[in-house]
N, C-alpha and C positions, 0 to 999 in steps of 0.2 A: 799289151795291145797287139792284136794280129795285124800283120802287114800283107799286102798283096801287090804284086807288080801290075802295071797297067795292062800288060800282055795277058796275065792270068785273069785280070778282071774282065777283059773282053770275052774270055772263054767261060768264065765261071760266075758271071754277074748274078744269075738266078740263085745259085747256091749262097753267094755272099748276102744277098738280100734276105733270103730265108733265115740265115743265121742271125741277122739283125732283128727281123720281125718276130722270130720265135725265142728271142732272148738268149741265144747261145753266145752272142757277142754284143757289146754295146757300142762298138765303133770299129771300123776297118780303115787302116791307113793305106793309101795308094801311093806307090813309089815308082820311080823310073831311074834306072842306073844307080840304085842305092840312095837316091834323094827322095825324101818324103815330099809329096806334092799336094795331096788333098786327103779328105777323110769322108767316108760314107757313114752317115748317122741314121738311126731310126727317126721317123717323123716326129715322135714324141719329144726328142731332143731339140729338133728344129722349133717346135711349138714353144718349148721352154726358152730357147734363145730369143725367139721373137718377143716373148713377154718381157724378158730382161731388157732387150733393146727398147721396147716401148716405154718401160719405166725410166730408163736412162734418158731418152729423148724428152719425156715429160718433165724430168728434173731439170734438164738443160733449159727447157722452155720457161719453167717457173723462175729460174735464176735470171734468164734474159728479161722477163717481164718486170723483175724487181730493179733492174738497172735503170739509172737515171740518164736523161739525155735523149736526144733524137738524132736520127740520121736523115739528112735531107734526101728527098726523093730523087733528085738529080744524081747524087752520089750512088744511091742504090742502083739506079738504071745503068750508070757508068760501070760500076763494079760487076754487074751481070751482063754487060755487053749489049744492052738494049738501046 
């Protein structure tokens, strides 16, 4: 995986994005002082991640709906600071 410092990214962001868009790279790690901080991904990867997250949340919701018991409204309000 290619890495790019934040300083280089500021100067070369256009070139980095082109590499992602045109398939030369599938991700670029951004670092500062040798520490990896973030990653730049093609939008298609974000769309896949969003779908995975949606499925995960749907599964959590299904499990929650199967749970027995109720939570009193006053407790919900208190927990949310309302």
